[in-house]
C-alpha positions in Angstrom: -99.5 -47.2 -65.3 -98.4 -50.6 -64.1 -98.6 -51.4 -60.3 -94.8 -51.8 -60.1 -94.0 -48.6 -62.0 -92.1 -45.7 -60.3 -93.9 -42.4 -61.0 -90.8 -40.3 -60.2 -88.7 -42.4 -62.6 -91.4 -42.2 -65.2 -91.3 -38.4 -65.1 -87.6 -38.4 -65.6 -87.9 -40.7 -68.6 -90.7 -38.6 -70.0 -88.5 -35.4 -69.9 -85.6 -37.2 -71.7 -87.9 -38.7 -74.3 -89.6 -35.4 -75.0 -86.3 -33.6 -75.6 -85.1 -36.5 -77.8 -88.3 -36.5 -79.9 -88.3 -32.7 -80.4 -84.6 -32.7 -81.3 -84.2 -29.1 -80.1 -83.8 -27.1 -77.0 -87.0 -26.5 -74.9 -87.6 -24.1 -72.0 -88.7 -25.7 -68.7 -92.2 -24.1 -68.9 -92.8 -25.8 -72.3 -91.6 -29.1 -71.0 -93.9 -28.9 -68.0 -96.9 -27.9 -70.2 -96.3 -30.7 -72.7 -96.0 -33.4 -70.0 -98.7 -32.0 -67.7 -96.3 -31.6 -64.9 -95.7 -28.7 -62.4 -92.9 -26.3 -63.2 -91.3 -27.1 -59.8 -91.2 -30.8 -60.6 -89.7 -30.3 -64.1 -87.2 -27.8 -62.7 -86.0 -30.3 -60.1 -85.7 -33.0 -62.8 -83.8 -30.8 -65.2 -81.4 -29.6 -62.5 -80.5 -33.2 -61.6 -80.1 -34.2 -65.3 -78.0 -31.1 -65.9 -75.6 -32.0 -63.0 -75.0 -35.4 -64.6 -74.6 -34.0 -68.1 -77.8 -35.7 -69.4 -79.2 -32.3 -70.4 -77.5 -28.9 -70.8 -79.0 -25.5 -70.0 -78.3 -23.0 -72.7 -77.8 -19.2 -72.2 -81.5 -18.6 -73.1 -82.4 -21.0 -70.2 -83.8 -23.6 -72.6 -82.6 -27.2 -72.2 -81.4 -29.8 -74.7 -79.9 -33.3 -74.4 -76.4 -33.4 -73.2 -73.2 -35.4 -73.8 -73.6 -37.4 -70.6 -76.2 -39.7 -72.3 -73.4 -41.0 -74.6 -71.7 -42.5 -71.6 -74.6 -44.8 -70.9 -74.8 -45.9 -74.6 -77.7 -43.8 -75.7 -77.3 -42.5 -79.3 -78.3 -38.8 -79.2 -76.9 -35.9 -81.2 -74.5 -33.6 -79.3 -75.1 -29.9 -79.8 -72.5 -28.0 -81.8 -70.3 -25.7 -79.8 -69.8 -23.2 -82.7 -72.5 -23.7 -85.3 -71.5 -20.7 -87.4 -67.9 -21.8 -87.7 -68.9 -25.4 -88.5 -71.3 -24.2 -91.2 -68.5 -22.1 -92.7 -66.2 -25.1 -92.8 -68.9 -27.2 -94.6 -69.5 -24.4 -97.1 -65.8 -24.2 -97.9 -65.7 -28.0 -98.3 -68.7 -28.0 -100.7 -66.9 -25.4 -102.9 -63.6 -27.4 -102.8 -65.1 -30.7 -103.8 -67.8 -29.4 -106.0 -70.7 -31.3 -104.5 -73.2 -31.4 -101.7 -72.0 -31.8 -98.1 -73.9 -33.0 -95.0 -73.2 -33.2 -91.3 -75.2 -36.1 -89.7 -75.6 -37.5 -86.2 -77.2 -40.5 -84.6 -80.6 -39.9 -83.1 -82.0 -43.1 -81.5 -82.5 -45.5 -84.4 -82.4 -42.8 -87.0 -79.8 -40.8 -88.8 -80.4 -37.0 -88.5 -79.1 -34.5 -91.0 -77.8 -31.7 -88.7 -76.7 -29.5 -91.6 -76.9 -29.8 -95.4 -74.9 -27.6 -97.7 -75.7 -27.6 -101.4 -72.9 -27.5 -103.9 -72.7 -27.6 -107.7 -73.7 -31.2 -107.7 -76.9 -33.1 -106.9 -78.5 -33.2 -103.5 -81.1 -36.0 -103.2 -84.6 -34.6 -102.9 -86.0 -34.5 -99.4 -82.5 -34.3 -97.8 -82.4 -31.0 -95.8 -81.6 -29.7 -92.4 -83.5 -31.8 -89.8 -84.3 -34.7 -92.1 -84.3 -38.1 -90.4 -83.8 -41.5 -92.2 -83.9 -45.0 -90.6 -80.5 -46.1 -89.3 -80.2 -49.1 -91.6 -76.9 -50.3 -93.1 -75.1 -48.7 -94.8 -76.5 -45.4 -93.4 -74.5 -44.1 -90.5 -71.6 -46.6 -91.0 -68.9 -44.0 -90.1 -70.7 -43.2 -86.9 -71.5 -46.8 -85.9 -67.9 -47.8 -86.5 -67.0 -45.8 -83.4 -70.0 -46.7 -81.3 -70.2 -49.4 -78.6 -69.9 -53.0 -79.8 -73.6 -53.6 -78.8 -74.7 -50.7 -80.9 -72.7 -52.0 -83.8 -74.3 -55.4 -83.5 -77.8 -53.9 -83.4 -77.0 -51.9 -86.6 -75.7 -55.0 -88.4 -78.8 -57.0 -87.3 -81.1 -54.4 -88.9 -79.5 -54.8 -92.3 -79.5 -57.5 -95.0 -78.3 -60.7 -93.4 -76.5 -61.6 -96.6 -74.3 -58.4 -96.3 -73.6 -58.6 -92.6 -70.0 -59.8 -93.0 -69.4 -57.1 -95.6 -70.7 -54.4 -93.3 -68.7 -55.7 -90.4 -65.6 -55.5 -92.6 -66.6 -51.9 -93.5 -66.8 -50.9 -89.9 -63.2 -52.2 -89.3 -61.9 -50.4 -92.4 -63.4 -47.1 -91.3 -61.7 -47.4 -87.9 -58.4 -48.2 -89.7 -58.6 -45.5 -92.4 -60.7 -42.8 -90.9 -63.2 -42.6 -93.8 -65.3 -44.7 -96.2 -66.2 -44.3 -99.9 -69.2 -46.0 -101.4 -69.8 -46.9 -105.1 -73.1 -46.2 -106.9 -75.4 -49.0 -107.9 -76.1 -49.3 -111.7 -79.0 -47.0 -112.5 -78.7 -45.1 -109.3 -78.9 -41.6 -110.8 -82.1 -42.6 -112.6 -83.5 -43.9 -109.4 -82.6 -40.7 -107.6 -84.5 -38.8 -110.2 -87.6 -40.9 -109.7 -87.4 -40.6 -105.9 -87.1 -36.8 -106.3 -90.4 -36.8 -108.2 -92.1 -38.9 -105.5 -90.8 -36.7 -102.7 -92.0 -33.6 -104.4 -95.4 -35.2 -105.0 -95.7 -36.2 -101.3 -94.7 -32.7 -100.1 -98.1 -31.5 -101.4 -100.0 -33.9 -99.2 -100.3 -33.2 -95.5 -100.8 -36.9 -94.6 -97.8 -38.0 -96.6 -95.1 -37.6 -93.9 -94.9 -41.3 -92.9 -94.8 -42.4 -96.6 -92.2 -39.7 -97.3 -90.0 -41.2 -94.6 -90.3 -44.6 -96.2 -89.4 -43.2 -99.5 -86.3 -41.4 -98.1 -85.2 -44.8 -96.6 -84.8 -46.0 -100.1 -81.9 -43.7 -100.6 -79.7 -46.4 -99.2 -80.6 -48.6 -102.1 -78.8 -46.4 -104.6 -75.5 -47.0 -102.7 -73.4 -49.9 -103.8 -70.5 -51.5 -101.9 -67.8 -49.8 -100.0 -64.6 -49.4 -102.1 -61.5 -51.2 -100.9 -58.2 -49.3 -100.6 -56.9 -51.2 -103.6 -59.8 -50.0 -105.7 -59.5 -46.4 -104.6 -55.7 -46.5 -105.4 -56.2 -48.0 -108.9 -55.3 -45.9 -111.9 -58.7 -46.2 -113.6 -62.0 -44.5 -112.9 -64.5 -45.7 -110.3 -68.0 -44.7 -109.4 -68.5 -42.7 -106.2 -71.8 -42.2 -104.5 -70.8 -40.9 -101.1 -67.7 -40.5 -98.9 -67.9 -39.9 -95.2 -65.5 -39.3 -92.3 -66.1 -39.1 -88.5 -65.9 -36.1 -86.2 -64.4 -37.7 -83.1 -64.6 -36.8 -79.4 -61.5 -37.1 -77.2 -62.7 -40.5 -76.0 -63.0 -41.9 -79.6 -66.7 -41.7 -80.0 -68.0 -40.2 -83.3 -70.0 -37.1 -82.5 -70.9 -36.5 -86.1 -70.0 -37.6 -89.6 -69.3 -35.4 -92.6 -70.6 -36.7 -95.9 -69.8 -35.5 -99.4 -71.8 -36.8 -102.4 -70.1 -36.7 -105.7 -72.8 -39.0 -107.2 -70.7 -39.7 -110.2 -70.1 -42.8 -112.3 -66.5 -42.1 -113.3 -64.1 -40.5 -110.9 -60.4 -40.4 -111.6 -57.6 -41.3 -109.1 -56.5 -37.7 -108.8 -60.1 -36.6 -108.0 -60.5 -39.4 -105.5 -57.4 -38.4 -103.6 -58.6 -34.8 -103.6 -62.0 -35.8 -102.2 -60.5 -37.9 -99.5 -57.9 -35.3 -98.5 -60.4 -32.5 -98.3 -62.9 -34.6 -96.4 -60.5 -35.8 -93.8 -58.9 -32.4 -93.3 -62.3 -30.8 -92.8 -63.3 -33.5 -90.3 -60.3 -32.7 -88.2 -61.0 -29.0 -88.2 -64.7 -29.5 -87.3 -63.6 -31.8 -84.4 -62.1 -28.7 -82.7 -65.2 -26.6 -83.4 -67.8 -29.3 -82.6 -66.7 -30.4 -79.2 -68.7 -28.9 -76.4 -66.4 -27.6 -73.6 -67.9 -30.3 -71.3 -66.6 -33.2 -73.4 
């Protein structure tokens, strides 16, 4: 500990960081044990954080991060108000669009898959509930488009400098249209097959978690450029890797994004319109289900 550190402040930071790292609700006793603090100290910290909305106490008396953190620019996932109903909406969407569906949220400098629903189509290996991938462009674009300007700039700076102007335009387009559609790079489906074999191989090795995370970060490399409105409205077929739409809070922040993954090289205009309409309609319904009552 540095001489100018504040021990009380350090304890508060430790509690918030522990909840962020675990990504789930924890009882006060477990927090105290994990941090080597007394239960009374942790109880006082949690009560103060709860008053300010930085944590929320659940009916089972466990604590998780709260929506108040978003007001100070920290990127943390907000708990779903009705997980069962949201999951039902995602299941129905998967059936209507005939492909996999995911609900994702920002978690620090990572993108967290809150829910993954398989459909008739392909789900990239290693993508499941709780998976985290690095928040590198284009990952999380729909969420970042509605974040603070400083968060948008940090996201842009982490990407390829040669594509920075492109991604900046993508963020503006997302805010204007309410969704984004990405093409597939040539050979993307073959690459996904190879990545699937690597992920399966690493799953059998206890020490492979870090390398597995690096492999999952390569998923962004199969994504091409974002389609323009003109391309999506053209009469011919286009490739479609992923489409995403935000789930917005009343103040305009993106609480989550919904992704669908056709992962197809030739999608007709009629199919594209169907994908976009279903995705945006589901996002609006999930907005009502996902907003905690405190937002």
